[in-house]
C-alpha positions as CSV (number, residue, x, y, z in Angstrom):
1,M,103.8,95.2,110.0
2,E,106.7,94.3,107.7
3,L,106.5,91.1,105.6
4,T,109.3,89.7,103.5
5,F,108.8,87.5,100.5
6,G,110.4,84.6,102.4
7,E,108.1,84.9,105.4
8,C,105.0,85.0,103.2
9,K,106.3,82.0,101.1
10,K,106.9,80.0,104.2
11,I,103.3,80.4,105.4
12,L,101.9,79.7,101.9
13,D,103.9,76.5,101.6
14,T,102.5,75.2,104.9
15,L,98.8,75.5,103.9
16,P,97.1,72.2,102.9
17,L,95.8,73.4,99.5
18,G,95.4,70.0,98.1
19,Y,93.1,69.0,101.0
20,Y,90.8,71.9,100.5
21,C,90.8,71.9,96.7
22,G,90.6,68.1,96.3
23,R,93.5,68.3,93.8
24,R,97.0,69.6,93.4
25,I,96.9,73.3,92.4
26,A,99.8,75.5,91.5
27,V,100.4,78.6,93.8
28,E,102.7,81.4,92.8
29,L,103.7,84.2,95.1
30,D,104.3,87.3,93.0
31,K,106.2,90.4,94.0
32,E,104.8,92.6,91.2
33,E,101.1,91.6,90.8
34,A,98.6,94.2,91.9
35,T,96.0,91.7,93.1
36,S,95.7,88.1,94.0
37,F,93.6,85.9,91.7
38,Y,92.7,82.4,90.6
39,S,93.3,81.6,87.0
40,P,90.9,78.9,85.9
41,A,92.6,78.5,82.5
42,E,95.9,77.6,84.2
43,D,94.3,76.2,87.4
44,K,96.7,78.3,89.3
45,I,96.5,80.7,92.2
46,V,98.6,83.9,92.0
47,V,99.1,85.6,95.4
48,S,100.1,89.3,95.3
49,L,102.8,90.1,97.8
50,P,102.0,93.8,97.6
51,I,98.3,93.4,98.4
52,I,99.2,91.1,101.4
53,Q,101.7,93.8,102.5
54,K,99.0,96.4,102.2
55,G,96.6,94.3,104.2
56,L,99.3,94.0,107.0
57,E,99.7,97.8,107.4
58,S,97.2,97.8,110.3
59,V,98.2,94.4,111.7
60,T,100.0,94.7,115.0
61,N,101.1,91.2,116.1
62,E,102.4,87.9,114.7
63,A,99.1,85.9,115.2
64,E,97.2,88.5,113.2
65,K,99.9,88.5,110.5
66,E,99.5,84.8,109.8
67,T,95.7,85.0,109.9
68,A,95.9,87.9,107.3
69,I,98.1,85.8,105.0
70,R,95.9,82.7,105.4
71,S,92.7,84.7,104.7
72,M,94.1,86.1,101.4
73,L,95.2,82.7,100.1
74,Y,92.1,80.9,101.2
75,H,90.0,83.5,99.5
76,E,91.7,82.5,96.2
77,V,91.4,78.8,97.1
78,S,87.7,79.4,97.6
79,H,87.5,80.5,94.0
80,A,89.2,77.3,92.9
81,I,86.7,75.3,94.9
82,L,83.4,77.1,94.3
83,T,83.6,79.4,91.3
84,P,82.3,77.6,88.3
85,I,84.9,77.9,85.6
86,K,82.3,77.6,82.8
87,I,80.7,80.8,84.0
88,F,83.5,82.8,82.4
89,D,82.3,81.6,79.0
90,Y,79.1,83.6,79.4
91,I,80.3,86.8,81.0
92,R,81.1,89.5,78.5
93,G,83.2,92.6,79.0
94,E,85.2,94.0,81.8
95,E,82.2,95.5,83.6
96,G,80.4,92.1,83.6
97,R,83.5,90.4,85.0
98,Y,83.8,93.1,87.7
99,V,80.2,92.7,88.8
100,F,80.4,88.9,88.8
101,N,83.7,89.0,90.8
102,V,82.3,91.3,93.5
103,F,79.3,89.1,94.0
104,E,81.4,85.9,93.8
105,D,83.9,87.3,96.4
106,E,81.1,87.9,98.9
107,R,79.5,84.5,98.1
108,I,82.6,82.4,98.6
109,E,83.7,84.1,101.7
110,T,80.2,83.7,103.2
111,V,80.0,80.0,102.3
112,L,83.5,79.0,103.3
113,N,84.3,81.3,106.2
114,D,83.9,78.6,108.8
115,Y,85.5,75.9,106.6
116,Y,89.1,77.0,107.0
117,M,91.2,77.1,110.1
118,D,92.4,80.5,111.3
119,V,90.9,82.9,108.8
120,N,88.9,86.1,109.1
121,F,87.8,87.3,105.6
122,K,86.0,90.4,106.8
123,Q,88.9,91.6,108.9
124,Q,91.2,91.1,106.0
125,L,88.9,93.1,103.7
126,F,88.9,95.9,106.4
127,N,92.7,95.7,106.6
128,I,93.0,96.3,102.9
129,M,90.0,98.7,102.2
130,G,89.7,100.3,105.7
131,E,86.8,99.9,108.2
132,T,84.8,102.5,106.3
133,P,86.0,102.6,102.8
134,N,85.8,105.9,100.9
135,V,82.7,105.6,98.7
136,D,82.7,107.9,95.7
137,V,78.9,108.5,95.2
138,N,79.7,109.6,91.6
139,D,81.4,106.3,90.8
140,P,78.9,103.5,90.2
141,R,81.6,100.8,90.8
142,S,82.5,102.3,94.2
143,V,78.8,102.4,95.3
144,F,78.1,98.9,94.0
145,Y,81.2,97.5,95.8
146,S,80.3,99.1,99.1
147,V,76.7,97.9,98.9
148,V,77.7,94.3,98.1
149,R,80.8,93.9,100.3
């Protein structure tokens, strides 16, 4: 399903982020960024338009479209609410951050899945990765990700 920058921005602008986060938080929709993320240093959520568009490739109707966009944004809002910022002071190296993020993604989606209106984190993950993601048994990251997520 096609998604324009304007359509995505319109949905993002209607979400009550301040309510969920308990504070005003900056949100930026980015046309170039390869992934969505929460930046604790800037207290800002960056939403990747390309990753949302990829997640919409298997979506077939308008109701699913908005749910997919909400799920992506609320995933990052969940980091803003639950991920302890101080933890990043103790995690060393890219591999450590990767491992932490995989566990943290699963944790926040499990804890907050029923907190938000109209989200489906697991379906969004399947939309992006596929129902049965290709697991490269020779790649420890691939195996680790498939076991945790």
